[in-house]
N, CA, C and O atoms as a Maestro MAE file, in Angstrom:
{
 s_m_m2io_version
 :::
 2.0.0
}

f_m_ct {
 s_m_title
 :::
 protein
 m_atom[260] {
  # First column is atom index #
  i_m_mmod_type
  r_m_x_coord
  r_m_y_coord
  r_m_z_coord
  i_m_residue_number
  s_m_chain_name
  s_m_pdb_residue_name
  s_m_pdb_atom_name
  i_m_atomic_number
  :::
  1 25 244.691 122.751 171.462 1 A "MET " " N  " 7
  2 3 243.565 122.849 171.782 1 A "MET " " CA " 6
  3 2 243.345 121.929 169.912 1 A "MET " " C  " 6
  4 15 244.145 121.725 168.999 1 A "MET " " O  " 8
  5 25 241.791 121.598 170.109 2 A "THR " " N  " 7
  6 3 241.643 120.045 169.403 2 A "THR " " CA " 6
  7 2 240.699 120.930 168.293 2 A "THR " " C  " 6
  8 15 239.894 121.859 168.363 2 A "THR " " O  " 8
  9 25 241.382 119.938 167.053 3 A "LYS " " N  " 7
  10 3 240.221 120.293 166.226 3 A "LYS " " CA " 6
  11 2 238.394 120.283 166.695 3 A "LYS " " C  " 6
  12 15 237.603 121.057 166.156 3 A "LYS " " O  " 8
  13 25 238.166 119.732 167.276 4 A "THR " " N  " 7
  14 3 237.035 119.485 167.898 4 A "THR " " CA " 6
  15 2 236.818 120.553 168.631 4 A "THR " " C  " 6
  16 15 236.343 121.604 168.200 4 A "THR " " O  " 8
  17 25 237.258 120.268 170.118 5 A "SER " " N  " 7
  18 3 237.006 121.573 170.492 5 A "SER " " CA " 6
  19 2 237.342 122.700 170.167 5 A "SER " " C  " 6
  20 15 237.361 123.474 171.124 5 A "SER " " O  " 8
  21 25 237.772 123.369 168.689 6 A "LEU " " N  " 7
  22 3 238.401 124.244 167.829 6 A "LEU " " CA " 6
  23 2 236.694 124.613 167.342 6 A "LEU " " C  " 6
  24 15 236.186 125.662 167.739 6 A "LEU " " O  " 8
  25 25 236.076 123.851 166.648 7 A "LYS " " N  " 7
  26 3 234.747 123.778 165.715 7 A "LYS " " CA " 6
  27 2 233.519 123.627 166.622 7 A "LYS " " C  " 6
  28 15 232.610 122.971 166.112 7 A "LYS " " O  " 8
  29 25 233.263 124.173 168.064 8 A "VAL " " N  " 7
  30 3 233.255 124.055 169.007 8 A "VAL " " CA " 6
  31 2 233.138 125.764 169.580 8 A "VAL " " C  " 6
  32 15 232.192 126.552 169.599 8 A "VAL " " O  " 8
  33 25 233.870 125.822 169.803 9 A "THR " " N  " 7
  34 3 234.506 127.181 170.639 9 A "THR " " CA " 6
  35 2 234.269 128.387 169.648 9 A "THR " " C  " 6
  36 15 233.940 129.463 170.148 9 A "THR " " O  " 8
  37 25 234.412 128.286 168.283 10 A "LEU " " N  " 7
  38 3 234.459 128.885 167.139 10 A "LEU " " CA " 6
  39 2 233.264 129.892 167.259 10 A "LEU " " C  " 6
  40 15 233.271 131.114 167.403 10 A "LEU " " O  " 8
  41 25 231.870 128.671 167.117 11 A "PRO " " N  " 7
  42 3 230.521 129.347 166.699 11 A "PRO " " CA " 6
  43 2 230.096 129.588 168.003 11 A "PRO " " C  " 6
  44 15 228.866 129.555 167.993 11 A "PRO " " O  " 8
  45 25 230.644 129.880 169.443 12 A "VAL " " N  " 7
  46 3 229.718 130.087 170.848 12 A "VAL " " CA " 6
  47 2 230.556 131.338 170.803 12 A "VAL " " C  " 6
  48 15 229.881 132.331 171.071 12 A "VAL " " O  " 8
  49 25 232.134 131.657 170.482 13 A "MET " " N  " 7
  50 3 232.517 132.982 170.296 13 A "MET " " CA " 6
  51 2 231.410 133.882 169.486 13 A "MET " " C  " 6
  52 15 230.856 134.877 169.955 13 A "MET " " O  " 8
  53 25 231.152 133.218 167.901 14 A "LEU " " N  " 7
  54 3 230.714 134.076 166.722 14 A "LEU " " CA " 6
  55 2 229.461 134.621 167.564 14 A "LEU " " C  " 6
  56 15 229.170 135.813 167.665 14 A "LEU " " O  " 8
  57 25 228.781 133.575 168.141 15 A "LEU " " N  " 7
  58 3 227.245 134.143 168.739 15 A "LEU " " CA " 6
  59 2 227.006 134.833 169.778 15 A "LEU " " C  " 6
  60 15 225.920 135.362 170.015 15 A "LEU " " O  " 8
  61 25 228.788 134.931 171.047 16 A "LEU " " N  " 7
  62 3 228.613 136.090 171.581 16 A "LEU " " CA " 6
  63 2 228.956 137.004 171.534 16 A "LEU " " C  " 6
  64 15 228.837 137.881 172.389 16 A "LEU " " O  " 8
  65 25 229.632 137.080 170.227 17 A "LEU " " N  " 7
  66 3 229.748 138.149 169.704 17 A "LEU " " CA " 6
  67 2 229.044 138.639 168.770 17 A "LEU " " C  " 6
  68 15 229.365 139.772 168.411 17 A "LEU " " O  " 8
  69 25 228.344 138.242 168.354 18 A "THR " " N  " 7
  70 3 226.691 138.802 167.576 18 A "THR " " CA " 6
  71 2 226.001 139.176 168.847 18 A "THR " " C  " 6
  72 15 225.755 140.353 169.111 18 A "THR " " O  " 8
  73 25 225.663 138.105 169.699 19 A "ALA " " N  " 7
  74 3 224.106 138.734 170.631 19 A "ALA " " CA " 6
  75 2 225.082 140.397 171.021 19 A "ALA " " C  " 6
  76 15 224.378 141.384 171.231 19 A "ALA " " O  " 8
  77 25 226.249 140.527 171.070 20 A "ALA " " N  " 7
  78 3 226.740 141.807 172.314 20 A "ALA " " CA " 6
  79 2 226.345 142.779 171.407 20 A "ALA " " C  " 6
  80 15 225.394 143.304 171.986 20 A "ALA " " O  " 8
  81 25 226.518 143.474 170.101 21 A "CYS " " N  " 7
  82 3 226.099 143.632 169.183 21 A "CYS " " CA " 6
  83 2 224.834 143.979 168.345 21 A "CYS " " C  " 6
  84 15 224.845 144.611 167.288 21 A "CYS " " O  " 8
  85 25 223.640 143.423 169.036 22 A "THR " " N  " 7
  86 3 222.600 143.787 168.747 22 A "THR " " CA " 6
  87 2 222.177 144.930 169.418 22 A "THR " " C  " 6
  88 15 222.352 145.238 170.597 22 A "THR " " O  " 8
  89 25 221.321 145.807 168.097 23 A "PRO " " N  " 7
  90 3 220.781 146.829 168.362 23 A "PRO " " CA " 6
  91 2 219.581 146.764 169.800 23 A "PRO " " C  " 6
  92 15 218.937 145.848 170.313 23 A "PRO " " O  " 8
  93 25 219.722 148.348 170.092 24 A "THR " " N  " 7
  94 3 218.132 147.723 171.170 24 A "THR " " CA " 6
  95 2 217.639 149.140 170.967 24 A "THR " " C  " 6
  96 15 218.312 150.152 170.771 24 A "THR " " O  " 8
  97 25 216.118 148.982 171.066 25 A "VAL " " N  " 7
  98 3 215.268 150.285 171.383 25 A "VAL " " CA " 6
  99 2 215.105 150.540 172.111 25 A "VAL " " C  " 6
  100 15 214.478 149.719 172.779 25 A "VAL " " O  " 8
  101 25 215.515 152.173 172.968 26 A "LYS " " N  " 7
  102 3 214.786 152.537 174.009 26 A "LYS " " CA " 6
  103 2 213.521 153.757 173.472 26 A "LYS " " C  " 6
  104 15 213.596 154.771 172.778 26 A "LYS " " O  " 8
  105 25 212.252 152.987 174.267 27 A "VAL " " N  " 7
  106 3 210.701 153.563 173.685 27 A "VAL " " CA " 6
  107 2 210.394 154.719 175.267 27 A "VAL " " C  " 6
  108 15 210.025 154.146 176.292 27 A "VAL " " O  " 8
  109 25 210.581 156.256 175.296 28 A "ALA " " N  " 7
  110 3 210.383 156.699 176.416 28 A "ALA " " CA " 6
  111 2 209.271 157.926 176.341 28 A "ALA " " C  " 6
  112 15 209.122 158.430 175.228 28 A "ALA " " O  " 8
  113 25 208.709 158.296 177.117 29 A "VAL " " N  " 7
  114 3 207.737 159.403 176.532 29 A "VAL " " CA " 6
  115 2 208.516 160.546 176.225 29 A "VAL " " C  " 6
  116 15 209.690 160.799 176.497 29 A "VAL " " O  " 8
  117 25 207.517 161.296 175.512 30 A "PRO " " N  " 7
  118 3 208.330 162.893 175.682 30 A "PRO " " CA " 6
  119 2 208.726 163.687 176.898 30 A "PRO " " C  " 6
  120 15 209.214 163.209 177.923 30 A "PRO " " O  " 8
  121 25 208.495 164.796 176.697 31 A "ASP " " N  " 7
  122 3 208.907 166.025 177.659 31 A "ASP " " CA " 6
  123 2 207.997 167.246 177.422 31 A "ASP " " C  " 6
  124 15 207.422 168.019 178.189 31 A "ASP " " O  " 8
  125 25 208.103 167.099 175.586 32 A "LYS " " N  " 7
  126 3 207.130 168.079 175.610 32 A "LYS " " CA " 6
  127 2 205.681 167.724 174.982 32 A "LYS " " C  " 6
  128 15 205.663 166.634 174.411 32 A "LYS " " O  " 8
  129 25 204.458 168.447 174.981 33 A "PRO " " N  " 7
  130 3 203.691 167.424 174.033 33 A "PRO " " CA " 6
  131 2 203.946 167.375 172.620 33 A "PRO " " C  " 6
  132 15 204.496 168.196 171.886 33 A "PRO " " O  " 8
  133 25 203.519 166.426 172.420 34 A "ILE " " N  " 7
  134 3 203.496 166.621 170.126 34 A "ILE " " CA " 6
  135 2 202.590 167.276 170.061 34 A "ILE " " C  " 6
  136 15 201.434 167.226 170.482 34 A "ILE " " O  " 8
  137 25 203.263 168.039 169.397 35 A "GLU " " N  " 7
  138 3 202.337 169.354 168.450 35 A "GLU " " CA " 6
  139 2 202.038 168.175 166.847 35 A "GLU " " C  " 6
  140 15 202.748 167.383 166.226 35 A "GLU " " O  " 8
  141 25 200.780 168.603 166.743 36 A "ILE " " N  " 7
  142 3 200.535 167.651 165.106 36 A "ILE " " CA " 6
  143 2 200.174 169.308 164.260 36 A "ILE " " C  " 6
  144 15 199.931 170.230 165.039 36 A "ILE " " O  " 8
  145 25 200.153 169.582 162.989 37 A "ASN " " N  " 7
  146 3 200.159 171.119 162.445 37 A "ASN " " CA " 6
  147 2 199.116 170.205 161.393 37 A "ASN " " C  " 6
  148 15 199.421 169.054 161.082 37 A "ASN " " O  " 8
  149 25 198.044 170.766 160.967 38 A "LEU " " N  " 7
  150 3 197.745 170.020 159.414 38 A "LEU " " CA " 6
  151 2 196.907 171.254 158.979 38 A "LEU " " C  " 6
  152 15 196.284 172.087 159.638 38 A "LEU " " O  " 8
  153 25 197.147 171.052 157.332 39 A "ASN " " N  " 7
  154 3 196.293 171.871 156.590 39 A "ASN " " CA " 6
  155 2 195.213 170.749 155.966 39 A "ASN " " C  " 6
  156 15 195.341 169.756 155.250 39 A "ASN " " O  " 8
  157 25 194.378 171.247 156.442 40 A "VAL " " N  " 7
  158 3 192.793 170.007 156.318 40 A "VAL " " CA " 6
  159 2 191.805 171.096 155.092 40 A "VAL " " C  " 6
  160 15 190.735 171.426 155.603 40 A "VAL " " O  " 8
  161 25 191.950 171.518 154.009 41 A "LYS " " N  " 7
  162 3 190.215 172.197 153.156 41 A "LYS " " CA " 6
  163 2 189.187 171.027 153.093 41 A "LYS " " C  " 6
  164 15 189.504 169.910 152.684 41 A "LYS " " O  " 8
  165 25 188.063 171.319 153.480 42 A "ILE " " N  " 7
  166 3 186.814 170.350 154.000 42 A "ILE " " CA " 6
  167 2 186.006 171.732 153.197 42 A "ILE " " C  " 6
  168 15 185.767 172.894 153.526 42 A "ILE " " O  " 8
  169 25 185.671 170.628 151.611 43 A "GLU " " N  " 7
  170 3 184.516 170.892 151.244 43 A "GLU " " CA " 6
  171 2 182.783 169.894 151.597 43 A "GLU " " C  " 6
  172 15 182.494 168.962 152.348 43 A "GLU " " O  " 8
  173 25 182.132 170.589 150.761 44 A "HIS " " N  " 7
  174 3 181.092 170.183 151.593 44 A "HIS " " CA " 6
  175 2 180.239 170.243 150.744 44 A "HIS " " C  " 6
  176 15 180.586 171.110 149.941 44 A "HIS " " O  " 8
  177 25 178.772 169.555 150.303 45 A "ASP " " N  " 7
  178 3 177.587 170.014 149.603 45 A "ASP " " CA " 6
  179 2 177.069 169.360 150.112 45 A "ASP " " C  " 6
  180 15 177.269 168.259 150.624 45 A "ASP " " O  " 8
  181 25 175.419 170.782 149.899 46 A "ILE " " N  " 7
  182 3 174.352 170.290 151.458 46 A "ILE " " CA " 6
  183 2 172.735 170.251 150.193 46 A "ILE " " C  " 6
  184 15 172.426 170.962 149.237 46 A "ILE " " O  " 8
  185 25 172.481 169.786 150.450 47 A "ARG " " N  " 7
  186 3 171.256 169.216 149.048 47 A "ARG " " CA " 6
  187 2 169.738 169.132 149.930 47 A "ARG " " C  " 6
  188 15 169.678 168.130 150.643 47 A "ARG " " O  " 8
  189 25 168.703 169.898 149.971 48 A "VAL " " N  " 7
  190 3 167.648 169.942 150.528 48 A "VAL " " CA " 6
  191 2 167.002 169.387 149.348 48 A "VAL " " C  " 6
  192 15 167.533 169.606 148.259 48 A "VAL " " O  " 8
  193 25 165.944 168.706 149.406 49 A "LYS " " N  " 7
  194 3 164.956 168.176 148.555 49 A "LYS " " CA " 6
  195 2 163.471 169.399 149.255 49 A "LYS " " C  " 6
  196 15 163.310 169.975 150.331 49 A "LYS " " O  " 8
  197 25 162.891 169.346 148.332 50 A "VAL " " N  " 7
  198 3 161.499 170.170 149.112 50 A "VAL " " CA " 6
  199 2 160.791 169.195 148.192 50 A "VAL " " C  " 6
  200 15 161.069 168.551 147.181 50 A "VAL " " O  " 8
  201 25 159.581 169.402 149.126 51 A "ASP " " N  " 7
  202 3 158.098 168.544 148.558 51 A "ASP " " CA " 6
  203 2 157.515 169.076 147.251 51 A "ASP " " C  " 6
  204 15 157.136 170.228 147.461 51 A "ASP " " O  " 8
  205 25 157.330 168.779 146.228 52 A "LYS " " N  " 7
  206 3 156.741 169.704 145.370 52 A "LYS " " CA " 6
  207 2 155.531 171.270 145.835 52 A "LYS " " C  " 6
  208 15 155.178 172.366 145.401 52 A "LYS " " O  " 8
  209 25 155.272 170.100 147.272 53 A "GLU " " N  " 7
  210 3 153.606 171.285 147.353 53 A "GLU " " CA " 6
  211 2 154.463 172.066 147.108 53 A "GLU " " C  " 6
  212 15 154.627 172.469 145.956 53 A "GLU " " O  " 8
  213 25 155.614 172.684 148.659 54 A "LEU " " N  " 7
  214 3 156.666 173.739 149.177 54 A "LEU " " CA " 6
  215 2 157.364 173.728 148.010 54 A "LEU " " C  " 6
  216 15 157.202 172.533 147.766 54 A "LEU " " O  " 8
  217 25 157.789 173.989 147.417 55 A "ASP " " N  " 7
  218 3 158.497 174.619 146.160 55 A "ASP " " CA " 6
  219 2 157.440 174.816 145.243 55 A "ASP " " C  " 6
  220 15 157.740 175.454 144.233 55 A "ASP " " O  " 8
  221 25 155.919 174.300 145.385 56 A "GLU " " N  " 7
  222 3 154.909 175.651 144.728 56 A "GLU " " CA " 6
  223 2 154.527 176.626 145.104 56 A "GLU " " C  " 6
  224 15 154.094 177.606 144.498 56 A "GLU " " O  " 8
  225 25 154.802 176.215 147.227 57 A "LEU " " N  " 7
  226 3 154.179 177.579 147.207 57 A "LEU " " CA " 6
  227 2 155.299 178.507 147.835 57 A "LEU " " C  " 6
  228 15 155.015 179.508 148.493 57 A "LEU " " O  " 8
  229 25 156.552 178.108 147.586 58 A "PHE " " N  " 7
  230 3 157.325 178.916 147.135 58 A "PHE " " CA " 6
  231 2 156.979 179.445 146.095 58 A "PHE " " C  " 6
  232 15 155.896 179.978 146.340 58 A "PHE " " O  " 8
  233 25 157.277 179.636 144.976 59 A "GLU " " N  " 7
  234 3 156.760 179.780 144.328 59 A "GLU " " CA " 6
  235 2 155.543 181.168 143.702 59 A "GLU " " C  " 6
  236 15 155.494 181.956 142.757 59 A "GLU " " O  " 8
  237 25 154.795 180.849 144.789 60 A "GLU " " N  " 7
  238 3 153.673 181.627 144.347 60 A "GLU " " CA " 6
  239 2 153.899 182.664 145.131 60 A "GLU " " C  " 6
  240 15 153.418 183.721 144.723 60 A "GLU " " O  " 8
  241 25 154.537 182.700 146.226 61 A "GLU " " N  " 7
  242 3 154.106 183.578 147.351 61 A "GLU " " CA " 6
  243 2 155.761 184.168 147.041 61 A "GLU " " C  " 6
  244 15 156.203 184.672 148.073 61 A "GLU " " O  " 8
  245 25 156.659 184.216 145.999 62 A "SER " " N  " 7
  246 3 158.411 184.592 145.655 62 A "SER " " CA " 6
  247 2 158.843 185.627 146.783 62 A "SER " " C  " 6
  248 15 159.998 185.656 147.208 62 A "SER " " O  " 8
  249 25 158.095 186.260 147.123 63 A "ASP " " N  " 7
  250 3 157.920 187.545 148.586 63 A "ASP " " CA " 6
  251 2 158.178 186.900 149.657 63 A "ASP " " C  " 6
  252 15 157.634 187.723 150.393 63 A "ASP " " O  " 8
  253 25 158.768 185.662 150.786 64 A "LEU " " N  " 7
  254 3 158.012 185.338 151.727 64 A "LEU " " CA " 6
  255 2 158.971 184.885 151.861 64 A "LEU " " C  " 6
  256 15 158.635 183.711 152.018 64 A "LEU " " O  " 8
  257 25 160.068 184.903 151.933 65 A "PHE " " N  " 7
  258 3 161.870 185.303 152.394 65 A "PHE " " CA " 6
  259 2 162.801 186.514 151.828 65 A "PHE " " C  " 6
  260 15 163.958 186.642 152.227 65 A "PHE " " O  " 8
  :::
 }
 m_bond[259] {
  # First column is bond index #
  i_m_from
  i_m_to
  i_m_order
  :::
  1 1 2 1
  2 2 3 1
  3 3 4 2
  4 3 5 1
  5 5 6 1
  6 6 7 1
  7 7 8 2
  8 7 9 1
  9 9 10 1
  10 10 11 1
  11 11 12 2
  12 11 13 1
  13 13 14 1
  14 14 15 1
  15 15 16 2
  16 15 17 1
  17 17 18 1
  18 18 19 1
  19 19 20 2
  20 19 21 1
  21 21 22 1
  22 22 23 1
  23 23 24 2
  24 23 25 1
  25 25 26 1
  26 26 27 1
  27 27 28 2
  28 27 29 1
  29 29 30 1
  30 30 31 1
  31 31 32 2
  32 31 33 1
  33 33 34 1
  34 34 35 1
  35 35 36 2
  36 35 37 1
  37 37 38 1
  38 38 39 1
  39 39 40 2
  40 39 41 1
  41 41 42 1
  42 42 43 1
  43 43 44 2
  44 43 45 1
  45 45 46 1
  46 46 47 1
  47 47 48 2
  48 47 49 1
  49 49 50 1
  50 50 51 1
  51 51 52 2
  52 51 53 1
  53 53 54 1
  54 54 55 1
  55 55 56 2
  56 55 57 1
  57 57 58 1
  58 58 59 1
  59 59 60 2
  60 59 61 1
  61 61 62 1
  62 62 63 1
  63 63 64 2
  64 63 65 1
  65 65 66 1
  66 66 67 1
  67 67 68 2
  68 67 69 1
  69 69 70 1
  70 70 71 1
  71 71 72 2
  72 71 73 1
  73 73 74 1
  74 74 75 1
  75 75 76 2
  76 75 77 1
  77 77 78 1
  78 78 79 1
  79 79 80 2
  80 79 81 1
  81 81 82 1
  82 82 83 1
  83 83 84 2
  84 83 85 1
  85 85 86 1
  86 86 87 1
  87 87 88 2
  88 87 89 1
  89 89 90 1
  90 90 91 1
  91 91 92 2
  92 91 93 1
  93 93 94 1
  94 94 95 1
  95 95 96 2
  96 95 97 1
  97 97 98 1
  98 98 99 1
  99 99 100 2
  100 99 101 1
  101 101 102 1
  102 102 103 1
  103 103 104 2
  104 103 105 1
  105 105 106 1
  106 106 107 1
  107 107 108 2
  108 107 109 1
  109 109 110 1
  110 110 111 1
  111 111 112 2
  112 111 113 1
  113 113 114 1
  114 114 115 1
  115 115 116 2
  116 115 117 1
  117 117 118 1
  118 118 119 1
  119 119 120 2
  120 119 121 1
  121 121 122 1
  122 122 123 1
  123 123 124 2
  124 123 125 1
  125 125 126 1
  126 126 127 1
  127 127 128 2
  128 127 129 1
  129 129 130 1
  130 130 131 1
  131 131 132 2
  132 131 133 1
  133 133 134 1
  134 134 135 1
  135 135 136 2
  136 135 137 1
  137 137 138 1
  138 138 139 1
  139 139 140 2
  140 139 141 1
  141 141 142 1
  142 142 143 1
  143 143 144 2
  144 143 145 1
  145 145 146 1
  146 146 147 1
  147 147 148 2
  148 147 149 1
  149 149 150 1
  150 150 151 1
  151 151 152 2
  152 151 153 1
  153 153 154 1
  154 154 155 1
  155 155 156 2
  156 155 157 1
  157 157 158 1
  158 158 159 1
  159 159 160 2
  160 159 161 1
  161 161 162 1
  162 162 163 1
  163 163 164 2
  164 163 165 1
  165 165 166 1
  166 166 167 1
  167 167 168 2
  168 167 169 1
  169 169 170 1
  170 170 171 1
  171 171 172 2
  172 171 173 1
  173 173 174 1
  174 174 175 1
  175 175 176 2
  176 175 177 1
  177 177 178 1
  178 178 179 1
  179 179 180 2
  180 179 181 1
  181 181 182 1
  182 182 183 1
  183 183 184 2
  184 183 185 1
  185 185 186 1
  186 186 187 1
  187 187 188 2
  188 187 189 1
  189 189 190 1
  190 190 191 1
  191 191 192 2
  192 191 193 1
  193 193 194 1
  194 194 195 1
  195 195 196 2
  196 195 197 1
  197 197 198 1
  198 198 199 1
  199 199 200 2
  200 199 201 1
  201 201 202 1
  202 202 203 1
  203 203 204 2
  204 203 205 1
  205 205 206 1
  206 206 207 1
  207 207 208 2
  208 207 209 1
  209 209 210 1
  210 210 211 1
  211 211 212 2
  212 211 213 1
  213 213 214 1
  214 214 215 1
  215 215 216 2
  216 215 217 1
  217 217 218 1
  218 218 219 1
  219 219 220 2
  220 219 221 1
  221 221 222 1
  222 222 223 1
  223 223 224 2
  224 223 225 1
  225 225 226 1
  226 226 227 1
  227 227 228 2
  228 227 229 1
  229 229 230 1
  230 230 231 1
  231 231 232 2
  232 231 233 1
  233 233 234 1
  234 234 235 1
  235 235 236 2
  236 235 237 1
  237 237 238 1
  238 238 239 1
  239 239 240 2
  240 239 241 1
  241 241 242 1
  242 242 243 1
  243 243 244 2
  244 243 245 1
  245 245 246 1
  246 246 247 1
  247 247 248 2
  248 247 249 1
  249 249 250 1
  250 250 251 1
  251 251 252 2
  252 251 253 1
  253 253 254 1
  254 254 255 1
  255 255 256 2
  256 255 257 1
  257 257 258 1
  258 258 259 1
  259 259 260 2
  :::
 }
}
């Protein structure tokens, strides 16, 4: 084997070995449905804006409600 053929053959062999060892990723649909458990705390704030006339009416007739 000549030095020139060795210089060509060696990188090709390394390239083939590297390509053979390339990891693969397999994507598959799961058999069971995906279950997600979440603990969510929801806080909300309700602001009621009342017109002054209604506010006065509620004050005058406090037994309305």
